[in-house]
C-alpha positions in Angstrom: -0.2 -25.9 9.7 -2.4 -26.4 6.6 -2.8 -23.2 4.5 -5.6 -22.3 2.1 -4.5 -21.5 -1.5 -5.0 -17.7 -0.8 -2.8 -18.0 2.3 -0.1 -19.9 0.4 -0.1 -17.2 -2.3 0.2 -14.5 0.4 3.1 -16.3 2.1 5.0 -17.1 -1.1 4.4 -14.1 -3.3 6.9 -11.7 -1.7 9.8 -14.2 -1.2 9.4 -15.5 -4.8 9.3 -12.0 -6.4 12.3 -10.8 -4.4 14.3 -14.0 -4.9 13.9 -13.8 -8.7 14.3 -10.0 -8.9 17.4 -9.7 -6.8 19.0 -12.7 -8.6 18.7 -10.9 -11.9 19.7 -7.4 -10.6 22.8 -9.0 -9.1 23.9 -10.2 -12.6 23.4 -6.8 -14.1 25.1 -5.0 -11.2 28.2 -7.1 -11.3 28.3 -6.8 -15.1 28.1 -3.0 -14.8 31.0 -3.0 -12.3 33.0 -5.1 -14.8 32.6 -2.9 -17.8 29.2 -3.8 -19.4 26.5 -1.1 -18.7 23.9 -2.8 -20.9 21.5 -3.6 -17.9 22.0 -0.1 -16.5 21.3 1.6 -19.9 18.1 -0.4 -20.2 16.9 0.5 -16.7 17.2 -3.0 -15.3 19.4 -2.2 -12.3 16.3 -1.6 -10.2 14.5 -3.6 -7.5 11.2 -2.6 -8.9 9.8 -6.1 -9.7 7.7 -4.8 -12.6 10.8 -4.3 -14.6 11.8 -7.9 -14.2 8.5 -9.9 -14.1 8.1 -12.6 -16.8 4.4 -13.5 -17.0 5.2 -17.1 -17.4 8.3 -17.6 -15.2 7.4 -15.2 -12.4 3.6 -15.7 -12.2 2.3 -18.7 -14.0 4.9 -21.4 -13.3 5.3 -20.6 -9.6 1.5 -20.3 -9.2 0.8 -23.7 -10.9 3.6 -25.4 -8.9 2.3 -23.9 -5.7 -1.2 -25.4 -6.4 0.0 -28.8 -7.6 3.2 -29.5 -5.7 5.3 -28.5 -2.7 8.3 -27.6 -5.0 8.3 -24.0 -6.3 10.7 -22.2 -8.6 10.5 -19.6 -11.3 12.4 -17.0 -13.3 12.4 -13.4 -14.3 13.2 -11.7 -17.6 17.0 -12.2 -17.9 19.0 -9.1 -17.3 20.8 -8.3 -20.6 24.6 -8.8 -20.4 26.9 -8.3 -23.4 29.9 -10.4 -22.4 32.0 -8.8 -25.2 31.9 -5.5 -23.3 33.3 -6.9 -20.1 36.8 -6.0 -19.2 38.0 -9.6 -19.3 35.1 -11.6 -20.9 36.2 -15.1 -19.9 37.1 -14.2 -16.3 34.3 -11.7 -15.8 31.7 -14.1 -17.2 32.3 -16.3 -14.1 31.7 -13.4 -11.7 28.6 -12.2 -13.5 27.2 -15.7 -13.5 28.0 -16.4 -9.9 26.4 -13.1 -8.7 22.9 -14.5 -9.1 23.3 -17.6 -6.9 25.4 -15.5 -4.5 22.6 -13.0 -4.1 20.2 -15.9 -3.4 22.5 -17.2 -0.7 22.6 -13.8 0.9 18.8 -13.5 0.8 18.5 -17.0 2.3 20.7 -15.8 5.2 18.5 -12.7 5.7 15.4 -14.9 5.8 17.0 -17.2 8.3 17.6 -14.2 10.6 14.0 -13.1 10.1 12.9 -16.7 11.0 14.8 -16.6 14.2 13.2 -13.3 15.0 9.7 -14.6 14.2 10.2 -17.7 16.4 11.4 -15.5 19.3 8.2 -13.4 19.0 5.8 -16.4 18.4 4.7 -16.7 22.1 4.2 -13.0 22.8 3.0 -11.6 19.4 1.7 -14.5 17.3 -0.3 -12.3 15.0 3.0 -10.8 13.7 5.3 -13.7 14.3 3.2 -16.4 12.5 3.2 -14.8 9.1 6.8 -13.8 9.5 7.8 -17.4 10.3 5.8 -18.8 7.4 7.2 -16.2 4.9 10.7 -16.7 6.2 10.5 -20.5 5.7 9.3 -19.8 2.1 12.1 -17.3 1.6 14.8 -19.7 2.7 13.4 -22.4 0.5 12.9 -20.5 -2.7 16.3 -18.8 -2.5 18.1 -22.1 -1.9 16.1 -23.7 -4.8 17.2 -20.9 -7.2 20.8 -21.0 -5.9 21.2 -24.8 -6.3 19.2 -25.0 -9.6 21.2 -22.2 -11.2 24.5 -23.7 -10.2 23.8 -26.9 -12.2 26.6 -27.1 -14.9 24.1 -26.9 -17.8 24.3 -23.8 -20.1 22.6 -21.4 -20.1 22.2 -21.8 -16.3 24.7 -19.8 -14.2 26.6 -23.0 -13.4 27.0 -23.7 -17.1 28.4 -20.2 -17.7 30.8 -20.6 -14.7 32.1 -23.9 -16.1 32.4 -22.4 -19.6 34.6 -19.7 -18.1 36.8 -22.1 -16.2 37.4 -24.6 -19.0 40.2 -24.3 -21.5 39.1 -22.4 -24.6 38.8 -25.4 -26.9 36.7 -27.4 -24.3 34.7 -24.3 -23.4 33.7 -23.8 -27.1 32.5 -27.3 -27.4 30.7 -27.2 -24.0 29.0 -23.9 -25.0 27.3 -25.7 -28.0 25.0 -27.4 -25.5 23.3 -24.1 -24.7 20.5 -24.4 -27.3 19.5 -27.7 -25.7 19.9 -26.6 -22.1 16.2 -26.0 -21.5 15.3 -29.4 -23.0 17.8 -31.1 -20.8 16.4 -29.3 -17.7 12.8 -30.2 -18.6 13.8 -33.9 -19.1 15.5 -33.9 -15.8 12.4 -32.4 -14.2 9.7 -34.8 -15.7 11.8 -37.9 -15.0 12.3 -36.9 -11.3 16.0 -36.7 -11.7 16.1 -33.0 -11.0 14.4 -33.4 -7.7 16.7 -36.1 -6.6 19.7 -33.9 -7.5 18.4 -30.6 -5.9 16.4 -31.6 -2.8 19.2 -33.3 -0.8 21.4 -30.2 -1.4 18.6 -27.8 -0.6 17.7 -29.6 2.7 21.4 -29.9 3.7 21.9 -26.1 3.1 18.7 -25.2 4.9 19.8 -27.2 7.9 23.3 -25.7 7.8 21.9 -22.1 7.6 19.5 -22.8 10.5 22.3 -24.2 12.6 24.4 -21.1 11.9 21.8 -19.0 13.8 21.2 -21.6 16.5 17.9 -22.9 15.2 
């Protein structure tokens, strides 16, 4: 089904905003539970997307990618976390970092359930089911993109922070020095096509696995 640009925006807007917002809130929520109330003190433990929207990462980049490509991702304003205030900074950093991708996996599962519901209603109520199916497909994809992308072991991505917490202290200190160059590394991987070759097989595998779990 070929969609117009307006239809694409209508289908993708809600899944993208929720995927990015809940990802960030999950970081702050876990950090708050583990001793760092910074995000709560700054009013960032809310699902109100206005508190998290980054004009570039939440609006401009996903919009441009939606127009030019079939691959969409974005980001929100990072939820502030002061790792020094965590109960056990090295251990708890792992859980705080893993919370974002974990939230995306949970949302992907919810969207898979909604997809199954939409497909069941497609014959009898297509006016409801068709938008639900399209939005669910978008929700599954964007959440898996954010999960797999953020699990790459490149600081400051979540995977980089997880690996930093797992490495011995001397190796972790050396690895953490990569962080100022993490965005440059990511952009180089993107423009050379390496990022897509890394992410897409994992995303398609996970999408197929999730669909199989609900009998699709």
